[in-house]
C-alpha positions, 0 to 999 in steps of 0.5 A: 083743742087749740094750740102750742101759743093756747089759741082755740082752734074749731075747724068746721064749722057750718056759717048759716047763710041762710035759703039754706046754704050753709058755708065751711069754716075754722074759728081761731080764738085766742086766749083775751082775744082784743079785736076779730077778723073774718077773712075773705079767699080768693076766687073759688073758680079758680082754686080759691078756698078758705085754705090758700097760703094767704089767708091761711098764713092771716089767719095763723098769724092773728091770732097770734097777736091777739085778733081772732079770726074765721076763715071761711068758705064762699060758696060754689055760685060766686064762682059762676061771676056775675052780680047774683054771684057777688051779690051772694059772696056778700052775702056769705062775709056778712053770714062769717060777720055774724058767726063772729061776733056770736063767737067771742062775744058781741063785744070785740071790735072786727075788722074783714080781711080777703084775698084778690077777688077776696078783697074785693068782695070785703071791701064793698062790704058796708055793715056797720058792724066792722072798723074796715077793712084790710085788702091784698093784694086786691083788683077791686075790679070785683066783688062790687063798688068799694065802700071807701069809693063812695066816701065810707072813712072806714081805713082801710089798708091795699097792701098789693104785691109790685108785680102783681099782674092785676093791678099793679101798685100804679093802679091800687093808688089811682084808683084810691084816690078819692078814699076817706082813710086808705094806705096804698103799701106795695109787697116787695119783689111780689105778683099778684099769687105772692108766692115767698111772701106771705109771711110779710104779708101778714106780718104788715097787716098784723102790724098794720091792724095792732097800730089801731088798736092800740090807738083805740079803733 
């Protein structure tokens, strides 16, 4: 089906993550899409899923700006914590990239985006197919070591609430000081859960990605 803007939306897709693991997902593809993005939600142990308001705002705004978006639910094992769980979460992101690439013909530039735990997991995925990251309220403490911290040159946008209870802007700037191409932008007046600020986050992400796509990235 499609919405009023002509964006094709497929709800309830199954993403094969291997080993008998199937992930529920939704896909939105605009006419003439010029890029694609995989969207990663907050920690499932604390109620996070693909319908989270921040993820939902991105899922609506990116396709309206010409970027196909796939959001998915991490496997429930991610809620257990620990190395095995985060490794499974990273595998889920790669499986979502596989599905997005297949659904969009495999020739679009792909990006990773996530919120909170989802941002941390996305930053730890260094799959060669994606062009960079949009990390909303990352804690920089979950999901595994961030790829840019090891010298990965791909660009990363960090949208950090000015009153984030877990990783405020000063901590985000310190944590990314050695990254090759990191941009930290404060979301004013917001806490970690971004109540009332989801539209602002989506606007910032769309503008940043649009600039990079216009530049041929």
